[in-house]
C-alpha positions as CSV (number, residue, x, y, z in Angstrom):
1,Q,-2.3,1.2,-10.3
2,V,0.9,1.0,-8.4
3,Q,0.6,2.2,-4.8
4,L,3.7,2.8,-2.6
5,V,3.2,3.8,1.0
6,E,6.2,4.8,3.1
7,S,6.5,4.8,6.9
8,G,9.1,4.9,9.6
9,G,10.4,8.4,9.3
10,G,10.9,10.6,12.4
11,L,13.4,12.5,14.5
12,V,16.6,10.9,15.6
13,Q,19.9,12.1,17.0
14,A,23.1,11.9,15.1
15,G,24.6,8.4,15.2
16,G,21.2,6.9,15.7
17,S,19.2,4.5,13.4
18,L,15.9,4.4,11.7
19,R,14.2,1.8,9.5
20,L,11.9,3.0,6.7
21,S,9.3,0.7,5.2
22,C,7.6,0.9,1.8
23,A,4.5,-1.2,1.3
24,A,3.7,-1.9,-2.4
25,S,0.4,-2.8,-3.8
26,G,-1.6,-2.9,-7.1
27,R,0.7,-5.0,-9.3
28,P,2.7,-8.3,-9.2
29,F,6.1,-6.9,-8.2
30,S,8.3,-9.8,-9.2
31,T,9.5,-7.9,-12.2
32,Y,9.9,-4.5,-10.5
33,Y,13.0,-2.9,-9.1
34,M,12.4,-0.9,-5.9
35,G,14.3,2.1,-4.8
36,W,14.7,4.8,-2.2
37,F,15.4,8.5,-3.0
38,R,15.6,11.5,-0.8
39,Q,15.2,15.2,-1.1
40,A,16.6,17.7,1.4
41,P,15.2,21.2,1.7
42,G,16.4,23.4,-1.2
43,K,18.1,20.5,-3.0
44,E,17.2,18.1,-5.8
45,R,15.9,14.7,-5.2
46,E,18.8,12.1,-5.2
47,F,19.1,8.3,-5.5
48,V,19.8,6.4,-2.3
49,A,19.4,2.7,-2.9
50,A,17.7,0.1,-5.1
51,I,16.9,-3.6,-5.1
52,S,15.0,-6.1,-7.3
53,W,12.4,-8.4,-6.0
54,S,13.6,-11.5,-7.8
55,V,17.4,-11.2,-7.6
56,H,19.2,-9.8,-4.5
57,R,21.4,-7.2,-6.2
58,P,21.3,-4.0,-4.3
59,R,22.7,-0.7,-5.5
60,Y,23.7,2.2,-3.3
61,A,24.7,5.8,-3.6
62,D,28.3,6.3,-2.5
63,F,27.3,8.6,0.4
64,V,25.3,5.8,2.1
65,K,27.5,2.7,1.5
66,G,28.3,1.0,4.8
67,R,25.6,2.9,6.6
68,F,22.3,2.1,4.9
69,T,21.0,-1.3,3.9
70,I,18.1,-1.9,1.5
71,S,16.1,-5.2,1.8
72,R,12.8,-6.6,0.8
73,D,10.2,-9.1,2.0
74,S,8.5,-10.5,-1.0
75,A,5.8,-12.2,1.0
76,K,4.8,-8.8,2.4
77,N,5.5,-6.8,-0.8
78,T,7.5,-4.5,1.4
79,V,10.9,-2.9,1.0
80,Y,13.0,-1.6,3.9
81,L,15.8,0.9,4.3
82,Q,17.8,0.4,7.4
83,M,19.7,3.6,8.2
84,N,22.5,3.5,10.7
85,S,25.1,6.0,11.8
86,L,22.8,8.8,10.7
87,K,24.2,12.3,10.2
88,P,22.5,15.7,10.2
89,E,23.1,15.8,6.4
90,D,20.9,12.8,6.0
91,T,17.9,15.0,7.0
92,A,15.4,14.8,4.1
93,D,12.1,13.5,2.9
94,Y,12.6,9.9,1.8
95,Y,10.7,8.5,-1.1
96,C,10.0,5.0,-2.2
97,A,10.0,4.3,-5.9
98,A,9.3,1.5,-8.4
99,D,10.1,0.7,-12.0
100,Q,10.6,-2.3,-14.2
101,D,13.8,-0.9,-15.8
102,L,17.1,-1.4,-13.9
103,D,18.6,1.7,-15.5
104,V,15.6,3.9,-14.7
105,I,15.2,2.9,-11.1
106,T,18.2,4.9,-10.1
107,T,17.3,8.0,-12.1
108,T,13.6,8.6,-13.1
109,P,11.4,5.8,-11.8
110,S,7.8,5.7,-12.9
111,H,6.1,5.2,-9.6
112,W,6.5,7.1,-6.3
113,G,5.3,7.1,-2.8
114,Q,4.3,10.2,-0.9
115,G,7.5,10.4,1.2
116,T,8.3,10.2,4.8
117,P,10.4,12.8,6.7
118,V,13.6,12.0,8.4
119,T,15.3,14.6,10.7
120,V,18.7,14.0,12.2
121,S,19.6,16.4,15.0
122,S,23.2,17.1,15.9
């Protein structure tokens, strides 16, 4: 059973920063890709960023390039999303996800966390 637990969400002013964490447990994650998605009120869930445990090869959605950074700590089985220069349109629930397929991790991953809310005030 894969378990993903997000933390680090909260309220921040525009231009500020937050770091989200996702603690993974239940499986050896060396073959898993890890990702972050977000869902704003009234909108569909969208891909934000992804990374593998074994090879540092991050992927990003165009709208976060240069502002967000995904990283992982293999020893802690934890994935991070550093979010800088936050904008009000970044307001959403942010979800951690995991899958063993590189093509799937950016679209319909198999495993999800419960989400953590991020609110960016203007």
